[in-house]
mmCIF entry with sequence, helices, sheets and N, C-alpha, C, O atoms, coordinates in Angstrom:
data_MODEL
# 
_entry.id   MODEL 
# 
_entity.id                         1 
_entity.type                       polymer 
_entity.pdbx_number_of_molecules   1 
# 
_entity_poly.entity_id                      1 
_entity_poly.type                           'polypeptide(L)' 
_entity_poly.nstd_linkage                   no 
_entity_poly.nstd_monomer                   no 
_entity_poly.pdbx_seq_one_letter_code       
;(UNK)(UNK)(UNK)(UNK)(UNK)(UNK)(UNK)(UNK)(UNK)(UNK)(UNK)(UNK)(UNK)(UNK)(UNK)(UNK)
(UNK)(UNK)(UNK)(UNK)(UNK)(UNK)(UNK)(UNK)(UNK)(UNK)(UNK)(UNK)(UNK)(UNK)(UNK)(UNK)
(UNK)(UNK)(UNK)(UNK)(UNK)(UNK)(UNK)(UNK)(UNK)(UNK)(UNK)(UNK)(UNK)(UNK)(UNK)(UNK)
(UNK)(UNK)(UNK)(UNK)(UNK)(UNK)
;
_entity_poly.pdbx_seq_one_letter_code_can   XXXXXXXXXXXXXXXXXXXXXXXXXXXXXXXXXXXXXXXXXXXXXXXXXXXXXX 
_entity_poly.pdbx_strand_id                 A 
# 
loop_
_entity_poly_seq.entity_id 
_entity_poly_seq.num 
_entity_poly_seq.mon_id 
_entity_poly_seq.hetero 
1 1  UNK n 
1 2  UNK n 
1 3  UNK n 
1 4  UNK n 
1 5  UNK n 
1 6  UNK n 
1 7  UNK n 
1 8  UNK n 
1 9  UNK n 
1 10 UNK n 
1 11 UNK n 
1 12 UNK n 
1 13 UNK n 
1 14 UNK n 
1 15 UNK n 
1 16 UNK n 
1 17 UNK n 
1 18 UNK n 
1 19 UNK n 
1 20 UNK n 
1 21 UNK n 
1 22 UNK n 
1 23 UNK n 
1 24 UNK n 
1 25 UNK n 
1 26 UNK n 
1 27 UNK n 
1 28 UNK n 
1 29 UNK n 
1 30 UNK n 
1 31 UNK n 
1 32 UNK n 
1 33 UNK n 
1 34 UNK n 
1 35 UNK n 
1 36 UNK n 
1 37 UNK n 
1 38 UNK n 
1 39 UNK n 
1 40 UNK n 
1 41 UNK n 
1 42 UNK n 
1 43 UNK n 
1 44 UNK n 
1 45 UNK n 
1 46 UNK n 
1 47 UNK n 
1 48 UNK n 
1 49 UNK n 
1 50 UNK n 
1 51 UNK n 
1 52 UNK n 
1 53 UNK n 
1 54 UNK n 
# 
_struct_asym.id          A 
_struct_asym.entity_id   1 
# 
loop_
_struct_conf.conf_type_id 
_struct_conf.id 
_struct_conf.pdbx_PDB_helix_id 
_struct_conf.beg_label_comp_id 
_struct_conf.beg_label_asym_id 
_struct_conf.beg_label_seq_id 
_struct_conf.pdbx_beg_PDB_ins_code 
_struct_conf.end_label_comp_id 
_struct_conf.end_label_asym_id 
_struct_conf.end_label_seq_id 
_struct_conf.pdbx_end_PDB_ins_code 
_struct_conf.beg_auth_comp_id 
_struct_conf.beg_auth_asym_id 
_struct_conf.beg_auth_seq_id 
_struct_conf.end_auth_comp_id 
_struct_conf.end_auth_asym_id 
_struct_conf.end_auth_seq_id 
_struct_conf.pdbx_PDB_helix_class 
_struct_conf.details 
_struct_conf.pdbx_PDB_helix_length 
HELX_P HELX_P1 AA1 UNK A 9  ? UNK A 20 ? UNK A 9  UNK A 20 1 ? 12 
HELX_P HELX_P2 AA2 UNK A 25 ? UNK A 53 ? UNK A 25 UNK A 53 1 ? 29 
# 
_struct_conf_type.id          HELX_P 
_struct_conf_type.criteria    ? 
_struct_conf_type.reference   ? 
# 
loop_
_atom_site.group_PDB 
_atom_site.id 
_atom_site.type_symbol 
_atom_site.label_atom_id 
_atom_site.label_alt_id 
_atom_site.label_comp_id 
_atom_site.label_asym_id 
_atom_site.label_entity_id 
_atom_site.label_seq_id 
_atom_site.pdbx_PDB_ins_code 
_atom_site.Cartn_x 
_atom_site.Cartn_y 
_atom_site.Cartn_z 
_atom_site.occupancy 
_atom_site.B_iso_or_equiv 
_atom_site.pdbx_formal_charge 
_atom_site.auth_seq_id 
_atom_site.auth_comp_id 
_atom_site.auth_asym_id 
_atom_site.auth_atom_id 
_atom_site.pdbx_PDB_model_num 
ATOM 1   N N  . UNK A 1 1  ? 0.817   -1.146 0.037  1.00 0.00 ? 1  UNK A N  1 
ATOM 2   C CA . UNK A 1 1  ? 0.008   0.036  0.019  1.00 0.00 ? 1  UNK A CA 1 
ATOM 3   C C  . UNK A 1 1  ? 0.904   1.238  0.060  1.00 0.00 ? 1  UNK A C  1 
ATOM 4   O O  . UNK A 1 1  ? 1.747   1.365  0.947  1.00 0.00 ? 1  UNK A O  1 
ATOM 5   N N  . UNK A 1 2  ? 0.730   2.107  -0.879 1.00 0.00 ? 2  UNK A N  1 
ATOM 6   C CA . UNK A 1 2  ? 1.448   3.369  -0.989 1.00 0.00 ? 2  UNK A CA 1 
ATOM 7   C C  . UNK A 1 2  ? 0.872   4.544  -0.138 1.00 0.00 ? 2  UNK A C  1 
ATOM 8   O O  . UNK A 1 2  ? -0.215  5.065  -0.391 1.00 0.00 ? 2  UNK A O  1 
ATOM 9   N N  . UNK A 1 3  ? 1.588   4.876  0.767  1.00 0.00 ? 3  UNK A N  1 
ATOM 10  C CA . UNK A 1 3  ? 1.122   5.971  1.815  1.00 0.00 ? 3  UNK A CA 1 
ATOM 11  C C  . UNK A 1 3  ? 1.239   7.320  1.114  1.00 0.00 ? 3  UNK A C  1 
ATOM 12  O O  . UNK A 1 3  ? 0.667   8.284  1.622  1.00 0.00 ? 3  UNK A O  1 
ATOM 13  N N  . UNK A 1 4  ? 1.927   7.465  0.002  1.00 0.00 ? 4  UNK A N  1 
ATOM 14  C CA . UNK A 1 4  ? 2.113   8.849  -0.516 1.00 0.00 ? 4  UNK A CA 1 
ATOM 15  C C  . UNK A 1 4  ? 1.071   9.061  -1.723 1.00 0.00 ? 4  UNK A C  1 
ATOM 16  O O  . UNK A 1 4  ? 1.153   10.152 -2.289 1.00 0.00 ? 4  UNK A O  1 
ATOM 17  N N  . UNK A 1 5  ? 0.246   8.293  -2.118 1.00 0.00 ? 5  UNK A N  1 
ATOM 18  C CA . UNK A 1 5  ? -0.637  8.437  -3.173 1.00 0.00 ? 5  UNK A CA 1 
ATOM 19  C C  . UNK A 1 5  ? -2.108  8.938  -2.850 1.00 0.00 ? 5  UNK A C  1 
ATOM 20  O O  . UNK A 1 5  ? -3.051  8.772  -3.625 1.00 0.00 ? 5  UNK A O  1 
ATOM 21  N N  . UNK A 1 6  ? -2.192  9.542  -1.673 1.00 0.00 ? 6  UNK A N  1 
ATOM 22  C CA . UNK A 1 6  ? -3.555  10.052 -1.367 1.00 0.00 ? 6  UNK A CA 1 
ATOM 23  C C  . UNK A 1 6  ? -4.099  11.174 -2.085 1.00 0.00 ? 6  UNK A C  1 
ATOM 24  O O  . UNK A 1 6  ? -5.314  11.356 -2.164 1.00 0.00 ? 6  UNK A O  1 
ATOM 25  N N  . UNK A 1 7  ? -3.138  12.030 -2.678 1.00 0.00 ? 7  UNK A N  1 
ATOM 26  C CA . UNK A 1 7  ? -3.653  13.216 -3.378 1.00 0.00 ? 7  UNK A CA 1 
ATOM 27  C C  . UNK A 1 7  ? -3.849  14.386 -2.422 1.00 0.00 ? 7  UNK A C  1 
ATOM 28  O O  . UNK A 1 7  ? -3.312  14.446 -1.316 1.00 0.00 ? 7  UNK A O  1 
ATOM 29  N N  . UNK A 1 8  ? -4.673  15.329 -2.942 1.00 0.00 ? 8  UNK A N  1 
ATOM 30  C CA . UNK A 1 8  ? -4.888  16.565 -2.051 1.00 0.00 ? 8  UNK A CA 1 
ATOM 31  C C  . UNK A 1 8  ? -5.980  16.482 -1.180 1.00 0.00 ? 8  UNK A C  1 
ATOM 32  O O  . UNK A 1 8  ? -6.065  17.344 -0.305 1.00 0.00 ? 8  UNK A O  1 
ATOM 33  N N  . UNK A 1 9  ? -6.939  15.500 -1.264 1.00 0.00 ? 9  UNK A N  1 
ATOM 34  C CA . UNK A 1 9  ? -8.092  15.402 -0.474 1.00 0.00 ? 9  UNK A CA 1 
ATOM 35  C C  . UNK A 1 9  ? -7.666  15.264 0.995  1.00 0.00 ? 9  UNK A C  1 
ATOM 36  O O  . UNK A 1 9  ? -8.112  16.087 1.794  1.00 0.00 ? 9  UNK A O  1 
ATOM 37  N N  . UNK A 1 10 ? -6.849  14.303 1.416  1.00 0.00 ? 10 UNK A N  1 
ATOM 38  C CA . UNK A 1 10 ? -6.559  14.374 2.770  1.00 0.00 ? 10 UNK A CA 1 
ATOM 39  C C  . UNK A 1 10 ? -5.912  15.502 3.361  1.00 0.00 ? 10 UNK A C  1 
ATOM 40  O O  . UNK A 1 10 ? -6.068  15.772 4.552  1.00 0.00 ? 10 UNK A O  1 
ATOM 41  N N  . UNK A 1 11 ? -5.132  16.233 2.527  1.00 0.00 ? 11 UNK A N  1 
ATOM 42  C CA . UNK A 1 11 ? -4.466  17.573 3.051  1.00 0.00 ? 11 UNK A CA 1 
ATOM 43  C C  . UNK A 1 11 ? -5.538  18.669 3.247  1.00 0.00 ? 11 UNK A C  1 
ATOM 44  O O  . UNK A 1 11 ? -5.544  19.417 4.224  1.00 0.00 ? 11 UNK A O  1 
ATOM 45  N N  . UNK A 1 12 ? -6.439  18.709 2.252  1.00 0.00 ? 12 UNK A N  1 
ATOM 46  C CA . UNK A 1 12 ? -7.554  19.724 2.376  1.00 0.00 ? 12 UNK A CA 1 
ATOM 47  C C  . UNK A 1 12 ? -8.584  19.479 3.413  1.00 0.00 ? 12 UNK A C  1 
ATOM 48  O O  . UNK A 1 12 ? -9.144  20.405 3.999  1.00 0.00 ? 12 UNK A O  1 
ATOM 49  N N  . UNK A 1 13 ? -8.855  18.110 3.656  1.00 0.00 ? 13 UNK A N  1 
ATOM 50  C CA . UNK A 1 13 ? -9.695  17.685 4.746  1.00 0.00 ? 13 UNK A CA 1 
ATOM 51  C C  . UNK A 1 13 ? -9.063  17.992 6.167  1.00 0.00 ? 13 UNK A C  1 
ATOM 52  O O  . UNK A 1 13 ? -9.724  18.536 7.051  1.00 0.00 ? 13 UNK A O  1 
ATOM 53  N N  . UNK A 1 14 ? -7.884  17.652 6.314  1.00 0.00 ? 14 UNK A N  1 
ATOM 54  C CA . UNK A 1 14 ? -7.252  17.895 7.484  1.00 0.00 ? 14 UNK A CA 1 
ATOM 55  C C  . UNK A 1 14 ? -7.059  19.398 7.836  1.00 0.00 ? 14 UNK A C  1 
ATOM 56  O O  . UNK A 1 14 ? -7.148  19.783 9.001  1.00 0.00 ? 14 UNK A O  1 
ATOM 57  N N  . UNK A 1 15 ? -6.792  20.239 6.798  1.00 0.00 ? 15 UNK A N  1 
ATOM 58  C CA . UNK A 1 15 ? -6.749  21.668 6.933  1.00 0.00 ? 15 UNK A CA 1 
ATOM 59  C C  . UNK A 1 15 ? -8.165  22.216 7.366  1.00 0.00 ? 15 UNK A C  1 
ATOM 60  O O  . UNK A 1 15 ? -8.286  23.016 8.294  1.00 0.00 ? 15 UNK A O  1 
ATOM 61  N N  . UNK A 1 16 ? -9.203  21.740 6.648  1.00 0.00 ? 16 UNK A N  1 
ATOM 62  C CA . UNK A 1 16 ? -10.480 22.181 7.008  1.00 0.00 ? 16 UNK A CA 1 
ATOM 63  C C  . UNK A 1 16 ? -10.925 21.850 8.434  1.00 0.00 ? 16 UNK A C  1 
ATOM 64  O O  . UNK A 1 16 ? -11.588 22.629 9.119  1.00 0.00 ? 16 UNK A O  1 
ATOM 65  N N  . UNK A 1 17 ? -10.533 20.694 8.817  1.00 0.00 ? 17 UNK A N  1 
ATOM 66  C CA . UNK A 1 17 ? -11.042 20.253 10.218 1.00 0.00 ? 17 UNK A CA 1 
ATOM 67  C C  . UNK A 1 17 ? -10.160 21.025 11.214 1.00 0.00 ? 17 UNK A C  1 
ATOM 68  O O  . UNK A 1 17 ? -10.653 21.319 12.303 1.00 0.00 ? 17 UNK A O  1 
ATOM 69  N N  . UNK A 1 18 ? -8.908  21.374 10.931 1.00 0.00 ? 18 UNK A N  1 
ATOM 70  C CA . UNK A 1 18 ? -8.100  22.152 11.906 1.00 0.00 ? 18 UNK A CA 1 
ATOM 71  C C  . UNK A 1 18 ? -8.536  23.592 11.976 1.00 0.00 ? 18 UNK A C  1 
ATOM 72  O O  . UNK A 1 18 ? -8.452  24.241 13.018 1.00 0.00 ? 18 UNK A O  1 
ATOM 73  N N  . UNK A 1 19 ? -8.971  24.043 10.925 1.00 0.00 ? 19 UNK A N  1 
ATOM 74  C CA . UNK A 1 19 ? -9.508  25.515 10.880 1.00 0.00 ? 19 UNK A CA 1 
ATOM 75  C C  . UNK A 1 19 ? -10.841 25.573 11.527 1.00 0.00 ? 19 UNK A C  1 
ATOM 76  O O  . UNK A 1 19 ? -11.142 26.583 12.163 1.00 0.00 ? 19 UNK A O  1 
ATOM 77  N N  . UNK A 1 20 ? -11.669 24.576 11.421 1.00 0.00 ? 20 UNK A N  1 
ATOM 78  C CA . UNK A 1 20 ? -13.026 24.600 11.998 1.00 0.00 ? 20 UNK A CA 1 
ATOM 79  C C  . UNK A 1 20 ? -12.929 24.609 13.538 1.00 0.00 ? 20 UNK A C  1 
ATOM 80  O O  . UNK A 1 20 ? -13.835 25.110 14.204 1.00 0.00 ? 20 UNK A O  1 
ATOM 81  N N  . UNK A 1 21 ? -11.887 24.084 14.086 1.00 0.00 ? 21 UNK A N  1 
ATOM 82  C CA . UNK A 1 21 ? -11.685 24.226 15.552 1.00 0.00 ? 21 UNK A CA 1 
ATOM 83  C C  . UNK A 1 21 ? -11.276 25.606 15.964 1.00 0.00 ? 21 UNK A C  1 
ATOM 84  O O  . UNK A 1 21 ? -11.341 25.887 17.161 1.00 0.00 ? 21 UNK A O  1 
ATOM 85  N N  . UNK A 1 22 ? -10.904 26.408 15.186 1.00 0.00 ? 22 UNK A N  1 
ATOM 86  C CA . UNK A 1 22 ? -10.383 27.822 15.396 1.00 0.00 ? 22 UNK A CA 1 
ATOM 87  C C  . UNK A 1 22 ? -11.491 28.854 15.370 1.00 0.00 ? 22 UNK A C  1 
ATOM 88  O O  . UNK A 1 22 ? -11.427 29.895 16.024 1.00 0.00 ? 22 UNK A O  1 
ATOM 89  N N  . UNK A 1 23 ? -12.607 28.499 14.514 1.00 0.00 ? 23 UNK A N  1 
ATOM 90  C CA . UNK A 1 23 ? -13.635 29.485 14.300 1.00 0.00 ? 23 UNK A CA 1 
ATOM 91  C C  . UNK A 1 23 ? -14.562 29.695 15.496 1.00 0.00 ? 23 UNK A C  1 
ATOM 92  O O  . UNK A 1 23 ? -15.058 28.695 16.014 1.00 0.00 ? 23 UNK A O  1 
ATOM 93  N N  . UNK A 1 24 ? -14.822 30.825 15.946 1.00 0.00 ? 24 UNK A N  1 
ATOM 94  C CA . UNK A 1 24 ? -15.835 30.990 17.065 1.00 0.00 ? 24 UNK A CA 1 
ATOM 95  C C  . UNK A 1 24 ? -17.168 30.848 16.462 1.00 0.00 ? 24 UNK A C  1 
ATOM 96  O O  . UNK A 1 24 ? -17.653 31.767 15.802 1.00 0.00 ? 24 UNK A O  1 
ATOM 97  N N  . UNK A 1 25 ? -17.747 29.795 16.649 1.00 0.00 ? 25 UNK A N  1 
ATOM 98  C CA . UNK A 1 25 ? -19.075 29.482 15.892 1.00 0.00 ? 25 UNK A CA 1 
ATOM 99  C C  . UNK A 1 25 ? -20.167 30.526 16.441 1.00 0.00 ? 25 UNK A C  1 
ATOM 100 O O  . UNK A 1 25 ? -21.023 30.940 15.660 1.00 0.00 ? 25 UNK A O  1 
ATOM 101 N N  . UNK A 1 26 ? -20.145 30.912 17.651 1.00 0.00 ? 26 UNK A N  1 
ATOM 102 C CA . UNK A 1 26 ? -21.199 31.877 18.154 1.00 0.00 ? 26 UNK A CA 1 
ATOM 103 C C  . UNK A 1 26 ? -21.084 33.022 17.433 1.00 0.00 ? 26 UNK A C  1 
ATOM 104 O O  . UNK A 1 26 ? -22.158 33.565 17.175 1.00 0.00 ? 26 UNK A O  1 
ATOM 105 N N  . UNK A 1 27 ? -20.027 33.587 17.002 1.00 0.00 ? 27 UNK A N  1 
ATOM 106 C CA . UNK A 1 27 ? -19.884 34.868 16.368 1.00 0.00 ? 27 UNK A CA 1 
ATOM 107 C C  . UNK A 1 27 ? -20.330 34.707 14.890 1.00 0.00 ? 27 UNK A C  1 
ATOM 108 O O  . UNK A 1 27 ? -20.956 35.588 14.301 1.00 0.00 ? 27 UNK A O  1 
ATOM 109 N N  . UNK A 1 28 ? -19.961 33.498 14.316 1.00 0.00 ? 28 UNK A N  1 
ATOM 110 C CA . UNK A 1 28 ? -20.343 33.183 12.841 1.00 0.00 ? 28 UNK A CA 1 
ATOM 111 C C  . UNK A 1 28 ? -21.849 33.041 12.820 1.00 0.00 ? 28 UNK A C  1 
ATOM 112 O O  . UNK A 1 28 ? -22.453 33.479 11.841 1.00 0.00 ? 28 UNK A O  1 
ATOM 113 N N  . UNK A 1 29 ? -22.498 32.476 13.797 1.00 0.00 ? 29 UNK A N  1 
ATOM 114 C CA . UNK A 1 29 ? -23.904 32.341 13.692 1.00 0.00 ? 29 UNK A CA 1 
ATOM 115 C C  . UNK A 1 29 ? -24.599 33.605 13.913 1.00 0.00 ? 29 UNK A C  1 
ATOM 116 O O  . UNK A 1 29 ? -25.650 33.839 13.317 1.00 0.00 ? 29 UNK A O  1 
ATOM 117 N N  . UNK A 1 30 ? -24.080 34.436 14.733 1.00 0.00 ? 30 UNK A N  1 
ATOM 118 C CA . UNK A 1 30 ? -24.604 35.875 14.979 1.00 0.00 ? 30 UNK A CA 1 
ATOM 119 C C  . UNK A 1 30 ? -24.536 36.682 13.662 1.00 0.00 ? 30 UNK A C  1 
ATOM 120 O O  . UNK A 1 30 ? -25.460 37.401 13.282 1.00 0.00 ? 30 UNK A O  1 
ATOM 121 N N  . UNK A 1 31 ? -23.354 36.508 12.981 1.00 0.00 ? 31 UNK A N  1 
ATOM 122 C CA . UNK A 1 31 ? -23.263 37.274 11.774 1.00 0.00 ? 31 UNK A CA 1 
ATOM 123 C C  . UNK A 1 31 ? -24.080 36.911 10.683 1.00 0.00 ? 31 UNK A C  1 
ATOM 124 O O  . UNK A 1 31 ? -24.515 37.752 9.895  1.00 0.00 ? 31 UNK A O  1 
ATOM 125 N N  . UNK A 1 32 ? -24.342 35.549 10.584 1.00 0.00 ? 32 UNK A N  1 
ATOM 126 C CA . UNK A 1 32 ? -25.332 34.956 9.503  1.00 0.00 ? 32 UNK A CA 1 
ATOM 127 C C  . UNK A 1 32 ? -26.744 35.394 9.895  1.00 0.00 ? 32 UNK A C  1 
ATOM 128 O O  . UNK A 1 32 ? -27.546 35.703 9.014  1.00 0.00 ? 32 UNK A O  1 
ATOM 129 N N  . UNK A 1 33 ? -27.070 35.429 11.192 1.00 0.00 ? 33 UNK A N  1 
ATOM 130 C CA . UNK A 1 33 ? -28.481 35.926 11.503 1.00 0.00 ? 33 UNK A CA 1 
ATOM 131 C C  . UNK A 1 33 ? -28.651 37.298 11.139 1.00 0.00 ? 33 UNK A C  1 
ATOM 132 O O  . UNK A 1 33 ? -29.624 37.671 10.483 1.00 0.00 ? 33 UNK A O  1 
ATOM 133 N N  . UNK A 1 34 ? -27.656 38.143 11.575 1.00 0.00 ? 34 UNK A N  1 
ATOM 134 C CA . UNK A 1 34 ? -27.741 39.646 11.191 1.00 0.00 ? 34 UNK A CA 1 
ATOM 135 C C  . UNK A 1 34 ? -27.702 40.039 9.767  1.00 0.00 ? 34 UNK A C  1 
ATOM 136 O O  . UNK A 1 34 ? -28.243 41.065 9.353  1.00 0.00 ? 34 UNK A O  1 
ATOM 137 N N  . UNK A 1 35 ? -27.008 39.146 8.974  1.00 0.00 ? 35 UNK A N  1 
ATOM 138 C CA . UNK A 1 35 ? -27.066 39.364 7.430  1.00 0.00 ? 35 UNK A CA 1 
ATOM 139 C C  . UNK A 1 35 ? -28.415 39.057 6.853  1.00 0.00 ? 35 UNK A C  1 
ATOM 140 O O  . UNK A 1 35 ? -28.906 39.756 5.966  1.00 0.00 ? 35 UNK A O  1 
ATOM 141 N N  . UNK A 1 36 ? -29.008 38.015 7.358  1.00 0.00 ? 36 UNK A N  1 
ATOM 142 C CA . UNK A 1 36 ? -30.344 37.568 6.901  1.00 0.00 ? 36 UNK A CA 1 
ATOM 143 C C  . UNK A 1 36 ? -31.375 38.731 7.290  1.00 0.00 ? 36 UNK A C  1 
ATOM 144 O O  . UNK A 1 36 ? -32.108 39.241 6.443  1.00 0.00 ? 36 UNK A O  1 
ATOM 145 N N  . UNK A 1 37 ? -31.374 39.079 8.531  1.00 0.00 ? 37 UNK A N  1 
ATOM 146 C CA . UNK A 1 37 ? -32.256 40.238 8.874  1.00 0.00 ? 37 UNK A CA 1 
ATOM 147 C C  . UNK A 1 37 ? -32.005 41.422 8.121  1.00 0.00 ? 37 UNK A C  1 
ATOM 148 O O  . UNK A 1 37 ? -32.995 42.068 7.777  1.00 0.00 ? 37 UNK A O  1 
ATOM 149 N N  . UNK A 1 38 ? -30.816 41.852 7.781  1.00 0.00 ? 38 UNK A N  1 
ATOM 150 C CA . UNK A 1 38 ? -30.558 42.972 7.091  1.00 0.00 ? 38 UNK A CA 1 
ATOM 151 C C  . UNK A 1 38 ? -30.998 42.884 5.695  1.00 0.00 ? 38 UNK A C  1 
ATOM 152 O O  . UNK A 1 38 ? -31.445 43.882 5.130  1.00 0.00 ? 38 UNK A O  1 
ATOM 153 N N  . UNK A 1 39 ? -30.895 41.712 5.084  1.00 0.00 ? 39 UNK A N  1 
ATOM 154 C CA . UNK A 1 39 ? -31.368 41.482 3.782  1.00 0.00 ? 39 UNK A CA 1 
ATOM 155 C C  . UNK A 1 39 ? -32.835 41.574 3.631  1.00 0.00 ? 39 UNK A C  1 
ATOM 156 O O  . UNK A 1 39 ? -33.346 42.149 2.670  1.00 0.00 ? 39 UNK A O  1 
ATOM 157 N N  . UNK A 1 40 ? -33.530 40.997 4.596  1.00 0.00 ? 40 UNK A N  1 
ATOM 158 C CA . UNK A 1 40 ? -34.999 41.056 4.647  1.00 0.00 ? 40 UNK A CA 1 
ATOM 159 C C  . UNK A 1 40 ? -35.505 42.456 4.852  1.00 0.00 ? 40 UNK A C  1 
ATOM 160 O O  . UNK A 1 40 ? -36.428 42.864 4.148  1.00 0.00 ? 40 UNK A O  1 
ATOM 161 N N  . UNK A 1 41 ? -34.941 43.240 5.802  1.00 0.00 ? 41 UNK A N  1 
ATOM 162 C CA . UNK A 1 41 ? -35.387 44.615 5.993  1.00 0.00 ? 41 UNK A CA 1 
ATOM 163 C C  . UNK A 1 41 ? -35.120 45.509 4.721  1.00 0.00 ? 41 UNK A C  1 
ATOM 164 O O  . UNK A 1 41 ? -35.921 46.380 4.379  1.00 0.00 ? 41 UNK A O  1 
ATOM 165 N N  . UNK A 1 42 ? -34.034 45.266 4.087  1.00 0.00 ? 42 UNK A N  1 
ATOM 166 C CA . UNK A 1 42 ? -33.697 46.057 2.866  1.00 0.00 ? 42 UNK A CA 1 
ATOM 167 C C  . UNK A 1 42 ? -34.567 45.660 1.685  1.00 0.00 ? 42 UNK A C  1 
ATOM 168 O O  . UNK A 1 42 ? -34.893 46.520 0.867  1.00 0.00 ? 42 UNK A O  1 
ATOM 169 N N  . UNK A 1 43 ? -34.968 44.363 1.555  1.00 0.00 ? 43 UNK A N  1 
ATOM 170 C CA . UNK A 1 43 ? -35.909 44.035 0.563  1.00 0.00 ? 43 UNK A CA 1 
ATOM 171 C C  . UNK A 1 43 ? -37.265 44.541 0.757  1.00 0.00 ? 43 UNK A C  1 
ATOM 172 O O  . UNK A 1 43 ? -37.896 45.011 -0.190 1.00 0.00 ? 43 UNK A O  1 
ATOM 173 N N  . UNK A 1 44 ? -37.802 44.458 2.084  1.00 0.00 ? 44 UNK A N  1 
ATOM 174 C CA . UNK A 1 44 ? -39.073 44.889 2.444  1.00 0.00 ? 44 UNK A CA 1 
ATOM 175 C C  . UNK A 1 44 ? -39.121 46.429 2.284  1.00 0.00 ? 44 UNK A C  1 
ATOM 176 O O  . UNK A 1 44 ? -40.098 46.930 1.726  1.00 0.00 ? 44 UNK A O  1 
ATOM 177 N N  . UNK A 1 45 ? -38.166 47.162 2.724  1.00 0.00 ? 45 UNK A N  1 
ATOM 178 C CA . UNK A 1 45 ? -38.252 48.546 2.636  1.00 0.00 ? 45 UNK A CA 1 
ATOM 179 C C  . UNK A 1 45 ? -38.161 48.924 1.097  1.00 0.00 ? 45 UNK A C  1 
ATOM 180 O O  . UNK A 1 45 ? -38.835 49.872 0.693  1.00 0.00 ? 45 UNK A O  1 
ATOM 181 N N  . UNK A 1 46 ? -37.426 48.279 0.309  1.00 0.00 ? 46 UNK A N  1 
ATOM 182 C CA . UNK A 1 46 ? -37.411 48.633 -1.137 1.00 0.00 ? 46 UNK A CA 1 
ATOM 183 C C  . UNK A 1 46 ? -38.758 48.492 -1.766 1.00 0.00 ? 46 UNK A C  1 
ATOM 184 O O  . UNK A 1 46 ? -39.237 49.340 -2.519 1.00 0.00 ? 46 UNK A O  1 
ATOM 185 N N  . UNK A 1 47 ? -39.435 47.212 -1.369 1.00 0.00 ? 47 UNK A N  1 
ATOM 186 C CA . UNK A 1 47 ? -40.765 47.043 -1.904 1.00 0.00 ? 47 UNK A CA 1 
ATOM 187 C C  . UNK A 1 47 ? -41.743 48.086 -1.373 1.00 0.00 ? 47 UNK A C  1 
ATOM 188 O O  . UNK A 1 47 ? -42.626 48.560 -2.088 1.00 0.00 ? 47 UNK A O  1 
ATOM 189 N N  . UNK A 1 48 ? -41.575 48.405 -0.193 1.00 0.00 ? 48 UNK A N  1 
ATOM 190 C CA . UNK A 1 48 ? -42.571 49.384 0.320  1.00 0.00 ? 48 UNK A CA 1 
ATOM 191 C C  . UNK A 1 48 ? -42.388 50.799 -0.317 1.00 0.00 ? 48 UNK A C  1 
ATOM 192 O O  . UNK A 1 48 ? -43.364 51.504 -0.572 1.00 0.00 ? 48 UNK A O  1 
ATOM 193 N N  . UNK A 1 49 ? -41.152 51.173 -0.556 1.00 0.00 ? 49 UNK A N  1 
ATOM 194 C CA . UNK A 1 49 ? -40.934 52.443 -1.223 1.00 0.00 ? 49 UNK A CA 1 
ATOM 195 C C  . UNK A 1 49 ? -41.316 52.383 -2.686 1.00 0.00 ? 49 UNK A C  1 
ATOM 196 O O  . UNK A 1 49 ? -41.686 53.427 -3.222 1.00 0.00 ? 49 UNK A O  1 
ATOM 197 N N  . UNK A 1 50 ? -41.260 51.222 -3.404 1.00 0.00 ? 50 UNK A N  1 
ATOM 198 C CA . UNK A 1 50 ? -41.596 51.116 -4.755 1.00 0.00 ? 50 UNK A CA 1 
ATOM 199 C C  . UNK A 1 50 ? -43.121 51.195 -4.904 1.00 0.00 ? 50 UNK A C  1 
ATOM 200 O O  . UNK A 1 50 ? -43.635 51.638 -5.931 1.00 0.00 ? 50 UNK A O  1 
ATOM 201 N N  . UNK A 1 51 ? -43.834 50.754 -3.854 1.00 0.00 ? 51 UNK A N  1 
ATOM 202 C CA . UNK A 1 51 ? -45.279 50.662 -3.796 1.00 0.00 ? 51 UNK A CA 1 
ATOM 203 C C  . UNK A 1 51 ? -45.797 52.141 -3.645 1.00 0.00 ? 51 UNK A C  1 
ATOM 204 O O  . UNK A 1 51 ? -46.810 52.474 -4.260 1.00 0.00 ? 51 UNK A O  1 
ATOM 205 N N  . UNK A 1 52 ? -45.140 53.020 -2.857 1.00 0.00 ? 52 UNK A N  1 
ATOM 206 C CA . UNK A 1 52 ? -45.579 54.216 -2.476 1.00 0.00 ? 52 UNK A CA 1 
ATOM 207 C C  . UNK A 1 52 ? -45.353 55.149 -3.836 1.00 0.00 ? 52 UNK A C  1 
ATOM 208 O O  . UNK A 1 52 ? -46.061 56.130 -4.061 1.00 0.00 ? 52 UNK A O  1 
ATOM 209 N N  . UNK A 1 53 ? -44.370 54.754 -4.636 1.00 0.00 ? 53 UNK A N  1 
ATOM 210 C CA . UNK A 1 53 ? -43.942 55.546 -5.704 1.00 0.00 ? 53 UNK A CA 1 
ATOM 211 C C  . UNK A 1 53 ? -45.003 55.486 -6.914 1.00 0.00 ? 53 UNK A C  1 
ATOM 212 O O  . UNK A 1 53 ? -45.169 56.442 -7.671 1.00 0.00 ? 53 UNK A O  1 
ATOM 213 N N  . UNK A 1 54 ? -45.676 54.321 -7.018 1.00 0.00 ? 54 UNK A N  1 
ATOM 214 C CA . UNK A 1 54 ? -46.715 54.062 -8.089 1.00 0.00 ? 54 UNK A CA 1 
ATOM 215 C C  . UNK A 1 54 ? -47.912 54.810 -7.876 1.00 0.00 ? 54 UNK A C  1 
ATOM 216 O O  . UNK A 1 54 ? -48.852 54.707 -8.664 1.00 0.00 ? 54 UNK A O  1 
# 
């Protein structure tokens, strides 16, 4: 069995797993939620203003 023929997949997988341990998931979740809320508010405000324009 050749131990050097694995390719890049094991390297990328190990790198991703080690980086995932360093990410503060609480902050990431908060950022995602705030981005969704901001997008919805922007969309609704745009629709509201377009409706008043007509």
